[in-house]
Short mmCIF file of the C-alpha atoms (twelve columns), coordinates in Angstrom:
data_MODEL
# 
_entry.id   MODEL 
# 
loop_
_atom_site.group_PDB 
_atom_site.id 
_atom_site.type_symbol 
_atom_site.label_atom_id 
_atom_site.label_alt_id 
_atom_site.label_comp_id 
_atom_site.label_asym_id 
_atom_site.label_seq_id 
_atom_site.Cartn_x 
_atom_site.Cartn_y 
_atom_site.Cartn_z 
_atom_site.pdbx_PDB_model_num 
ATOM 1   C CA . MET A 1   0.000   0.000   0.000   1 
ATOM 2   C CA . ALA A 2   1.122   3.542   -0.734  1 
ATOM 3   C CA . ILE A 3   2.147   5.723   2.208   1 
ATOM 4   C CA . PRO A 4   -0.296  8.676   2.275   1 
ATOM 5   C CA . GLU A 5   2.201   11.321  3.404   1 
ATOM 6   C CA . LEU A 6   4.514   10.361  0.527   1 
ATOM 7   C CA . GLU A 7   1.708   10.700  -2.012  1 
ATOM 8   C CA . SER A 8   0.430   14.191  -1.165  1 
ATOM 9   C CA . PRO A 9   0.622   17.026  -3.745  1 
ATOM 10  C CA . GLU A 10  2.701   19.046  -1.274  1 
ATOM 11  C CA . PHE A 11  5.264   16.250  -0.946  1 
ATOM 12  C CA . LEU A 12  5.416   15.852  -4.718  1 
ATOM 13  C CA . ASP A 13  6.049   19.599  -5.063  1 
ATOM 14  C CA . ARG A 14  8.966   19.260  -2.663  1 
ATOM 15  C CA . LEU A 15  10.382  16.387  -4.705  1 
ATOM 16  C CA . ARG A 16  10.056  18.283  -7.964  1 
ATOM 17  C CA . ALA A 17  11.802  21.258  -6.389  1 
ATOM 18  C CA . GLY A 18  14.779  19.054  -5.546  1 
ATOM 19  C CA . ASP A 19  14.223  18.929  -1.765  1 
ATOM 20  C CA . ARG A 20  16.879  16.488  -0.505  1 
ATOM 21  C CA . ASP A 21  15.008  15.767  2.731   1 
ATOM 22  C CA . ALA A 22  11.906  14.801  0.735   1 
ATOM 23  C CA . LEU A 23  13.958  12.473  -1.458  1 
ATOM 24  C CA . THR A 24  15.472  10.867  1.646   1 
ATOM 25  C CA . GLU A 25  11.965  10.337  3.073   1 
ATOM 26  C CA . LEU A 26  10.822  8.807   -0.210  1 
ATOM 27  C CA . VAL A 27  13.739  6.373   -0.340  1 
ATOM 28  C CA . ARG A 28  13.341  5.456   3.339   1 
ATOM 29  C CA . GLY A 29  9.614   4.884   2.888   1 
ATOM 30  C CA . TYR A 30  9.591   2.899   -0.352  1 
ATOM 31  C CA . HIS A 31  13.007  1.273   -0.749  1 
ATOM 32  C CA . PRO A 32  12.162  -1.918  1.229   1 
ATOM 33  C CA . ARG A 33  9.059   -2.727  -0.798  1 
ATOM 34  C CA . LEU A 34  10.743  -1.889  -4.106  1 
ATOM 35  C CA . LEU A 35  13.594  -4.201  -3.149  1 
ATOM 36  C CA . ALA A 36  11.111  -6.943  -2.239  1 
ATOM 37  C CA . THR A 37  9.518   -6.538  -5.669  1 
ATOM 38  C CA . ALA A 38  12.866  -6.796  -7.446  1 
ATOM 39  C CA . ARG A 39  13.770  -9.890  -5.413  1 
ATOM 40  C CA . THR A 40  10.736  -11.739 -6.780  1 
ATOM 41  C CA . LEU A 41  12.538  -11.720 -10.147 1 
ATOM 42  C CA . LEU A 42  16.257  -11.393 -9.406  1 
ATOM 43  C CA . SER A 43  18.960  -12.619 -7.061  1 
ATOM 44  C CA . PRO A 44  19.519  -10.393 -3.979  1 
ATOM 45  C CA . ALA A 45  22.616  -8.757  -5.491  1 
ATOM 46  C CA . ASP A 46  20.949  -8.148  -8.865  1 
ATOM 47  C CA . ALA A 47  17.826  -6.850  -7.118  1 
ATOM 48  C CA . GLU A 48  19.907  -4.308  -5.197  1 
ATOM 49  C CA . GLU A 49  21.477  -3.153  -8.458  1 
ATOM 50  C CA . ALA A 50  18.101  -2.891  -10.205 1 
ATOM 51  C CA . VAL A 51  16.609  -0.809  -7.400  1 
ATOM 52  C CA . GLN A 52  19.639  1.484   -7.236  1 
ATOM 53  C CA . ASP A 53  19.394  2.011   -11.005 1 
ATOM 54  C CA . ALA A 54  15.665  2.642   -10.602 1 
ATOM 55  C CA . TRP A 55  16.258  5.330   -7.950  1 
ATOM 56  C CA . ILE A 56  18.739  7.068   -10.253 1 
ATOM 57  C CA . ALA A 57  16.253  6.951   -13.149 1 
ATOM 58  C CA . ALA A 58  13.403  8.141   -10.918 1 
ATOM 59  C CA . HIS A 59  15.439  11.022  -9.512  1 
ATOM 60  C CA . GLN A 60  16.259  12.209  -13.014 1 
ATOM 61  C CA . ALA A 61  12.614  11.913  -14.115 1 
ATOM 62  C CA . LEU A 62  10.963  13.437  -11.013 1 
ATOM 63  C CA . PRO A 63  10.713  16.984  -12.433 1 
ATOM 64  C CA . ARG A 64  8.641   15.543  -15.305 1 
ATOM 65  C CA . PHE A 65  6.451   13.256  -13.148 1 
ATOM 66  C CA . GLN A 66  2.877   14.538  -13.537 1 
ATOM 67  C CA . GLY A 67  1.234   12.549  -10.755 1 
ATOM 68  C CA . ARG A 68  -1.228  10.657  -12.958 1 
ATOM 69  C CA . SER A 69  -0.489  7.574   -10.847 1 
ATOM 70  C CA . ALA A 70  0.690   7.139   -7.275  1 
ATOM 71  C CA . LEU A 71  4.413   7.618   -6.717  1 
ATOM 72  C CA . LEU A 72  4.628   4.020   -5.508  1 
ATOM 73  C CA . THR A 73  3.015   2.758   -8.719  1 
ATOM 74  C CA . TRP A 74  5.399   4.844   -10.818 1 
ATOM 75  C CA . LEU A 75  8.467   3.728   -8.831  1 
ATOM 76  C CA . THR A 76  7.407   0.078   -8.925  1 
ATOM 77  C CA . ARG A 77  7.056   0.230   -12.696 1 
ATOM 78  C CA . ILE A 78  10.578  1.677   -12.999 1 
ATOM 79  C CA . VAL A 79  11.964  -1.088  -10.766 1 
ATOM 80  C CA . ILE A 80  10.232  -3.825  -12.757 1 
ATOM 81  C CA . ASN A 81  11.477  -2.325  -16.014 1 
ATOM 82  C CA . GLN A 82  15.022  -2.360  -14.625 1 
ATOM 83  C CA . ALA A 83  14.554  -5.978  -13.513 1 
ATOM 84  C CA . ARG A 84  13.213  -6.936  -16.939 1 
ATOM 85  C CA . MET A 85  16.270  -5.396  -18.605 1 
ATOM 86  C CA . GLN A 86  18.522  -7.484  -16.370 1 
ATOM 87  C CA . LEU A 87  16.508  -10.612 -17.176 1 
ATOM 88  C CA . ARG A 88  16.723  -9.915  -20.911 1 
ATOM 89  C CA . ARG A 89  20.490  -9.610  -20.658 1 
ATOM 90  C CA . GLY A 90  20.412  -13.110 -19.174 1 
ATOM 91  C CA . GLY A 91  18.127  -14.379 -21.942 1 
ATOM 92  C CA . ARG A 92  14.892  -14.452 -19.897 1 
ATOM 93  C CA . GLU A 93  11.516  -12.844 -20.487 1 
ATOM 94  C CA . ILE A 94  8.394   -12.542 -18.310 1 
ATOM 95  C CA . PRO A 95  5.295   -13.598 -20.272 1 
ATOM 96  C CA . PHE A 96  1.983   -12.155 -19.096 1 
ATOM 97  C CA . ASP A 97  -0.251  -14.137 -21.437 1 
ATOM 98  C CA . PRO A 98  -1.910  -16.838 -19.281 1 
ATOM 99  C CA . THR A 99  -2.153  -19.164 -22.298 1 
ATOM 100 C CA . GLU A 100 1.627   -19.551 -22.031 1 
ATOM 101 C CA . ASP A 101 1.298   -20.761 -18.457 1 
ATOM 102 C CA . GLY A 102 -0.023  -23.926 -16.853 1 
ATOM 103 C CA . GLY A 103 -3.650  -24.683 -16.053 1 
ATOM 104 C CA . ASP A 104 -5.594  -24.336 -12.841 1 
ATOM 105 C CA . ALA A 105 -3.986  -26.292 -10.014 1 
ATOM 106 C CA . LEU A 106 -7.296  -26.591 -8.126  1 
ATOM 107 C CA . ASP A 107 -9.588  -27.938 -10.853 1 
ATOM 108 C CA . HIS A 108 -9.653  -31.377 -9.255  1 
ATOM 109 C CA . ARG A 109 -10.905 -29.922 -5.933  1 
ATOM 110 C CA . PHE A 110 -14.211 -28.654 -7.344  1 
ATOM 111 C CA . LYS A 111 -17.364 -30.185 -8.789  1 
ATOM 112 C CA . PRO A 112 -18.620 -28.855 -12.155 1 
ATOM 113 C CA . GLY A 113 -21.028 -26.487 -10.340 1 
ATOM 114 C CA . GLY A 114 -18.189 -24.854 -8.444  1 
ATOM 115 C CA . HIS A 115 -18.685 -26.521 -5.041  1 
ATOM 116 C CA . TRP A 116 -15.865 -28.271 -3.156  1 
ATOM 117 C CA . ARG A 117 -15.397 -32.000 -3.706  1 
ATOM 118 C CA . ASP A 118 -13.460 -32.113 -0.431  1 
ATOM 119 C CA . PRO A 119 -13.568 -28.885 1.612   1 
ATOM 120 C CA . PRO A 120 -10.299 -27.702 3.167   1 
ATOM 121 C CA . ARG A 121 -9.704  -29.119 6.623   1 
ATOM 122 C CA . HIS A 122 -9.590  -26.927 9.695   1 
ATOM 123 C CA . TRP A 123 -6.065  -26.211 10.893  1 
ATOM 124 C CA . ASP A 124 -5.250  -26.536 14.574  1 
ATOM 125 C CA . LEU A 125 -1.944  -24.808 15.267  1 
ATOM 126 C CA . THR A 126 -2.331  -24.785 19.043  1 
ATOM 127 C CA . GLY A 127 -0.205  -26.938 21.312  1 
ATOM 128 C CA . PRO A 128 3.502   -27.682 21.670  1 
ATOM 129 C CA . ASP A 129 4.057   -28.735 18.049  1 
ATOM 130 C CA . ALA A 130 2.471   -25.592 16.613  1 
ATOM 131 C CA . LEU A 131 5.661   -23.525 16.546  1 
ATOM 132 C CA . LEU A 132 7.616   -26.236 14.724  1 
ATOM 133 C CA . THR A 133 4.761   -26.742 12.275  1 
ATOM 134 C CA . ARG A 134 4.644   -23.020 11.490  1 
ATOM 135 C CA . ASP A 135 8.399   -22.929 10.877  1 
ATOM 136 C CA . GLU A 136 8.217   -25.959 8.572   1 
ATOM 137 C CA . LEU A 137 5.258   -24.442 6.720   1 
ATOM 138 C CA . GLN A 138 7.129   -21.139 6.313   1 
ATOM 139 C CA . HIS A 139 10.128  -22.958 4.825   1 
ATOM 140 C CA . CYS A 140 7.847   -24.906 2.486   1 
ATOM 141 C CA . LEU A 141 6.028   -21.725 1.476   1 
ATOM 142 C CA . GLU A 142 9.297   -19.955 0.623   1 
ATOM 143 C CA . LYS A 143 10.441  -22.959 -1.411  1 
ATOM 144 C CA . ASN A 144 7.196   -23.081 -3.383  1 
ATOM 145 C CA . LEU A 145 7.084   -19.329 -3.953  1 
ATOM 146 C CA . ALA A 146 10.577  -19.515 -5.434  1 
ATOM 147 C CA . ALA A 147 9.384   -22.291 -7.783  1 
ATOM 148 C CA . LEU A 148 6.442   -20.289 -9.165  1 
ATOM 149 C CA . PRO A 149 6.755   -18.825 -12.666 1 
ATOM 150 C CA . ASP A 150 8.095   -15.253 -12.579 1 
ATOM 151 C CA . ASN A 151 4.793   -13.747 -13.701 1 
ATOM 152 C CA . GLN A 152 2.749   -15.498 -10.988 1 
ATOM 153 C CA . ARG A 153 5.265   -14.734 -8.233  1 
ATOM 154 C CA . LEU A 154 5.301   -11.066 -9.241  1 
ATOM 155 C CA . LEU A 155 1.498   -10.848 -9.194  1 
ATOM 156 C CA . LEU A 156 1.419   -12.379 -5.694  1 
ATOM 157 C CA . GLN A 157 4.026   -9.895  -4.481  1 
ATOM 158 C CA . LEU A 158 2.235   -6.854  -5.873  1 
ATOM 159 C CA . ARG A 159 -1.314  -7.853  -4.935  1 
ATOM 160 C CA . ASP A 160 -1.176  -10.061 -1.836  1 
ATOM 161 C CA . VAL A 161 2.006   -8.821  -0.168  1 
ATOM 162 C CA . GLN A 162 2.040   -5.126  -1.106  1 
ATOM 163 C CA . GLY A 163 -1.720  -4.732  -1.451  1 
ATOM 164 C CA . LEU A 164 -1.676  -2.773  -4.720  1 
ATOM 165 C CA . ASP A 165 -5.023  -2.556  -6.494  1 
ATOM 166 C CA . PHE A 166 -5.557  -4.174  -9.874  1 
ATOM 167 C CA . ASP A 167 -5.598  -0.897  -11.781 1 
ATOM 168 C CA . ALA A 168 -2.133  -0.056  -10.426 1 
ATOM 169 C CA . ILE A 169 -0.830  -3.566  -11.133 1 
ATOM 170 C CA . CYS A 170 -2.124  -3.540  -14.700 1 
ATOM 171 C CA . HIS A 171 -0.549  -0.112  -15.242 1 
ATOM 172 C CA . ILE A 172 2.777   -1.241  -13.789 1 
ATOM 173 C CA . LEU A 173 2.928   -4.460  -15.799 1 
ATOM 174 C CA . GLU A 174 1.152   -3.168  -18.918 1 
ATOM 175 C CA . VAL A 175 -1.142  -6.191  -18.810 1 
ATOM 176 C CA . SER A 176 -4.909  -6.586  -19.069 1 
ATOM 177 C CA . ALA A 177 -6.970  -7.015  -15.901 1 
ATOM 178 C CA . SER A 178 -8.213  -10.406 -17.120 1 
ATOM 179 C CA . ASN A 179 -4.675  -11.706 -17.654 1 
ATOM 180 C CA . ALA A 180 -3.568  -10.377 -14.265 1 
ATOM 181 C CA . ARG A 181 -6.502  -12.055 -12.519 1 
ATOM 182 C CA . VAL A 182 -5.886  -15.398 -14.234 1 
ATOM 183 C CA . LEU A 183 -2.190  -15.372 -13.308 1 
ATOM 184 C CA . LEU A 184 -2.928  -14.352 -9.723  1 
ATOM 185 C CA . HIS A 185 -5.572  -17.055 -9.401  1 
ATOM 186 C CA . ARG A 186 -3.134  -19.679 -10.648 1 
ATOM 187 C CA . ALA A 187 -0.457  -18.504 -8.221  1 
ATOM 188 C CA . ARG A 188 -2.862  -18.609 -5.280  1 
ATOM 189 C CA . ALA A 189 -4.106  -22.019 -6.393  1 
ATOM 190 C CA . ARG A 190 -0.581  -23.455 -6.445  1 
ATOM 191 C CA . ILE A 191 0.156   -22.096 -2.984  1 
ATOM 192 C CA . PHE A 192 -3.171  -23.422 -1.713  1 
ATOM 193 C CA . GLN A 193 -2.351  -26.827 -3.181  1 
ATOM 194 C CA . MET A 194 1.006   -26.796 -1.393  1 
ATOM 195 C CA . VAL A 195 -0.582  -25.870 1.942   1 
ATOM 196 C CA . ASP A 196 -3.257  -28.520 1.426   1 
ATOM 197 C CA . HIS A 197 -0.596  -31.182 0.754   1 
ATOM 198 C CA . PHE A 198 1.404   -30.061 3.778   1 
ATOM 199 C CA . GLN A 199 -1.689  -30.272 5.965   1 
ATOM 200 C CA . GLU A 200 -2.541  -33.780 4.773   1 
ATOM 201 C CA . THR A 201 0.975   -35.287 4.789   1 
ATOM 202 C CA . GLY A 202 3.184   -33.035 6.935   1 
ATOM 203 C CA . GLU A 203 5.562   -32.897 3.966   1 
ATOM 204 C CA . CYS A 204 6.485   -30.083 1.617   1 
# 
């Protein structure tokens, strides 16, 4: 989510005027989430480089920024563009056409009318084993997130972790709302499937 005090017209005027304190506030406020976005696509070192390059590009472009989108949306788009350039140099692309991706990982869980075949079981994470179970689940979750296709992992980061709305995400990624929703649904379905398997077997 955008930070309201960093999105005000007054703050933007300070940035455009070259106020160093305002720029420091902007970097302090948004750097962690921009870095998290870059890390969904790149190694930690490459992500740091992409975000640093993005800050340089943003600083140079700030006088021309017209405020048609939130600053966070604009900055996130610059970071993703920098990450995409790094990926292209390594021979990788991020497709946002769902037809190029796999199918729905949860199809088998539903009847044709849309109702559950087998509803999810209730989790009981109370008791002495709960802490260990949570740690194991966290490790499994991180492993499965890393295995998601780039496009799905990025959608999860922007929507479910950062809480950006779909209009902002579609603007950032230059992708249709329908494609974004399909990719996000598939990502959530894969994570749900992993959690479901972990619940049933205790294994990742």
